[in-house]
ZAMARGU-4260 file (C-alpha; in steps of 0.2 Angstrom, whole numbers, plus 5000, padded with zeros to 4 digits):
<rodrens>
0) 5104/4903/4783 | 5110/4896/4766 | 5127/4893/4773 | 5120/4883/4788 | 5110/4872/4776
5) 5125/4869/4765 | 5135/4865/4781 | 5121/4853/4787 | 5121/4843/4771 | 5140/4843/4770
10) 5142/4836/4787 | 5128/4823/4783 | 5137/4817/4767 | 5154/4817/4776 | 5146/4806/4790
15) 5139/4794/4778 | 5155/4793/4769 | 5164/4790/4785 | 5152/4776/4790 | 5155/4768/4773
20) 5174/4768/4775 | 5173/4761/4793 | 5161/4747/4787 | 5173/4742/4774 | 5188/4743/4786
25) 5179/4733/4800 | 5167/4722/4790 | 5153/4728/4802 | 5139/4740/4800 | 5135/4754/4812
30) 5122/4743/4822 | 5135/4729/4824 | 5148/4741/4830 | 5136/4749/4843 | 5131/4732/4850
35) 5148/4724/4851 | 5157/4740/4858 | 5144/4747/4870 | 5138/4738/4885 | 5119/4735/4887
40) 5108/4749/4894 | 5104/4767/4890 | 5121/4770/4881 | 5118/4756/4869 | 5099/4758/4866
45) 5100/4777/4863 | 5114/4774/4850 | 5104/4761/4842 | 5089/4772/4842 | 5098/4787/4834
50) 5106/4776/4821 | 5089/4769/4816 | 5081/4786/4815 | 5095/4793/4806 | 5096/4780/4793
55) 5093/4784/4774 | 5082/4768/4774 | 5064/4770/4777 | 5062/4753/4784 | 5075/4756/4797
60) 5068/4773/4801 | 5051/4765/4804 | 5058/4751/4814 | 5057/4761/4830 | 5038/4763/4829
65) 5032/4745/4825 | 5020/4736/4836 | 5028/4725/4849 | 5022/4709/4841 | 5031/4714/4825
70) 5048/4716/4833 | 5055/4699/4829 | 5051/4701/4811 | 5058/4718/4811 | 5074/4711/4817
75) 5074/4699/4803 | 5071/4713/4791 | 5086/4723/4798 | 5097/4708/4797 | 5092/4705/4779
80) 5094/4723/4774 | 5111/4725/4782 | 5116/4708/4774 | 5121/4701/4792 | 5120/4682/4793
85) 5111/4678/4809 | 5120/4661/4811 | 5137/4670/4811 | 5130/4684/4822 | 5117/4676/4834
90) 5120/4688/4848 | 5117/4703/4837 | 5099/4698/4835 | 5096/4696/4854 | 5104/4713/4857
95) 5094/4722/4844 | 5078/4714/4850 | 5082/4720/4868 | 5085/4738/4862 | 5069/4738/4851
100) 5059/4732/4865 | 5064/4747/4876 | 5063/4759/4861 | 5045/4754/4856 | 5040/4751/4874
105) 5045/4769/4879 | 5034/4776/4865 | 5019/4765/4871 | 5022/4770/4889 | 5020/4789/4883
110) 5004/4784/4875 | 4997/4775/4891 | 5002/4789/4902 | 4995/4802/4891 | 4978/4792/4891
115) 4978/4792/4910 | 4982/4811/4910 | 4968/4815/4898 | 4955/4805/4908 | 4946/4816/4920
120) 4941/4811/4938 | 4923/4806/4938 | 4915/4805/4955 | 4901/4794/4947 | 4913/4781/4942
125) 4914/4768/4956 | 4932/4763/4951 | 4938/4781/4953 | 4929/4783/4969 | 4937/4767/4976
130) 4954/4772/4972 | 4952/4789/4980 | 4946/4780/4996 | 4960/4768/4995 | 4972/4783/4995
135) 4964/4789/5012 | 4965/4772/5020 | 4983/4770/5015 | 4989/4786/5022 | 4977/4788/5037
140) 4973/4770/5042 | 4969/4774/5060 | 4957/4789/5055 | 4941/4784/5047 | 4934/4796/5034
145) 4918/4802/5041 | 4911/4807/5024 | 4915/4807/5006 | 4914/4826/5005 | 4924/4832/5020
150) 4936/4844/5026 | 4947/4829/5032 | 4954/4828/5014 | 4964/4844/5018 | 4973/4832/5031
155) 4982/4823/5016 | 4985/4839/5006 | 4970/4842/4995 | 4963/4860/4994 | 4945/4858/4998
160) 4932/4846/5004 | 4931/4836/4988 | 4948/4831/4980 | 4940/4828/4962 | 4943/4847/4958
165) 4962/4845/4962 | 4964/4831/4948 | 4960/4843/4934 | 4978/4846/4929 | 4984/4828/4928
170) 4968/4819/4927 | 4968/4801/4933 | 4987/4800/4932 | 4989/4810/4947 | 4977/4799/4957
175) 4986/4783/4950 | 5003/4789/4956 | 4997/4795/4973 | 4989/4778/4976 | 5004/4768/4970
180) 5015/4778/4982 | 5004/4776/4997 | 5000/4758/4994 | 5018/4751/4989 | 5029/4763/4998
185) 5018/4766/5013 | 5030/4769/5026 | 5039/4783/5016 | 5023/4790/5010 | 5016/4792/5028
190) 5032/4799/5034 | 5032/4812/5020 | 5014/4816/5024 | 5018/4818/5042 | 5033/4829/5038
195) 5023/4840/5026 | 5011/4844/5041 | 5025/4851/5052 | 5025/4870/5053 | 5043/4871/5048
200) 5041/4861/5032 | 5023/4863/5028 | 5016/4860/5011 | 5001/4851/5003 | 5006/4833/5001
205) 4992/4828/4988 | 4994/4844/4978 | 5013/4842/4978 | 5011/4824/4972 | 5000/4830/4958
210) 5013/4843/4954 | 5027/4830/4954 | 5017/4819/4943 | 5017/4834/4930 | 5036/4835/4932
215) 5038/4816/4929 | 5026/4817/4914 | 5036/4831/4906 | 5052/4821/4909 | 5044/4806/4901
220) 5037/4815/4886 | 5053/4825/4883 | 5063/4809/4882 | 5074/4814/4897 | 5068/4798/4906
225) 5075/4787/4892 | 5092/4786/4902 | 5084/4780/4917 | 5071/4767/4909 | 5084/4760/4897
230) 5095/4756/4912 | 5082/4749/4923 | 5070/4740/4912 | 5078/4725/4903 | 5064/4725/4890
235) 5049/4737/4888 | 5047/4750/4902 | 5030/4749/4909 | 5017/4760/4919 | 5024/4752/4935
240) 5042/4759/4931 | 5034/4776/4928 | 5025/4775/4945 | 5041/4769/4954 | 5050/4784/4947
245) 5036/4795/4953 | 5039/4788/4971 | 5057/4791/4969 | 5054/4809/4964 | 5042/4812/4978
250) 5054/4806/4991 | 5069/4816/4983 | 5059/4832/4981 | 5053/4830/5000 | 5071/4829/5005
255) 5076/4843/4993 | 5062/4854/5000 | 5069/4852/5018 | 5087/4855/5012 | 5082/4871/5003
260) 5072/4877/5019 | 5061/4889/5010 | 5052/4903/5020 | 5035/4897/5015 | 5025/4888/5001
265) 5026/4904/4990 | 5044/4898/4986 | 5037/4881/4979 | 5040/4885/4961 | 5058/4891/4963
270) 5062/4875/4973 | 5053/4864/4960 | 5062/4872/4946 | 5079/4870/4955 | 5075/4852/4958
275) 5069/4849/4940 | 5086/4855/4934 | 5095/4844/4946 | 5086/4828/4940 | 5089/4833/4922
280) 5108/4835/4925 | 5108/4818/4933 | 5099/4810/4918 | 5112/4817/4906 | 5124/4803/4913
285) 5120/4788/4901 | 5123/4776/4916 | 5111/4785/4927 | 5097/4774/4936 | 5087/4785/4947
290) 5079/4772/4957 | 5088/4755/4954 | 5082/4749/4971 | 5064/4746/4966 | 5058/4729/4963
295) 5055/4731/4944 | 5073/4735/4942 | 5080/4720/4950 | 5078/4709/4935 | 5090/4720/4924
300) 5101/4708/4915 | 5114/4709/4901 | 5108/4706/4884
</rodrens>
């Protein structure tokens, strides 16, 4: 243990000495070298994030958690602290701002998603009920719901006659994602639902949707989705980006389920874990964008 601690501090001191030497040789600090030598996207933003977090300066360490409205001032503080003339390096400020918007936005997205996950479904809340009924209408437009409490809910993959009990694990987040999928990717959502009802591929559409919401949530909180979001969101990733990612994961999991050809639903956990590992492996590629075809991703620009 003592040797490991000594080795850690040795490597840390060696790294800082190396950075000092490189700065003297190039005339540029680490942040400048990253911005000038790494193209925009996850590769650049993740390096900037690691550099700021690993800095010995508290001001730089806390810059990754400032309020979005304070980002411009934070950039000015960084430039001043690093003794960088903004008039000589105008593009650096723009690049750093783009990175900080993504970094801070990712943290805020986690908080927003967590808030939805913690909010339970309330059948006495008109807004919650309206969203639930919208889910039915989007998925089954030609089949009117005969009653709020009905066995019909099983037709779209809920476990009983009242879906509210199925949202306990993921709270409103599960409902938000299912409604988004059904409303904005209607054709694919209806096809996935139709396929899920076939004896050969049978699984519960809504329950799987809530489970894939859990998968997407864990990818987000673990930081694995940084690669994707930093590549598709030119500024701060939003809830819409998260919901689009859910749509992608739902569609991809459905195809993966068919490819795996499980004997029955009892193999769900095995297939889900295998799918999870595949997505994680894809996200290890710093250039990976899971779903670049979605509308919110079309505005990606070089900054």
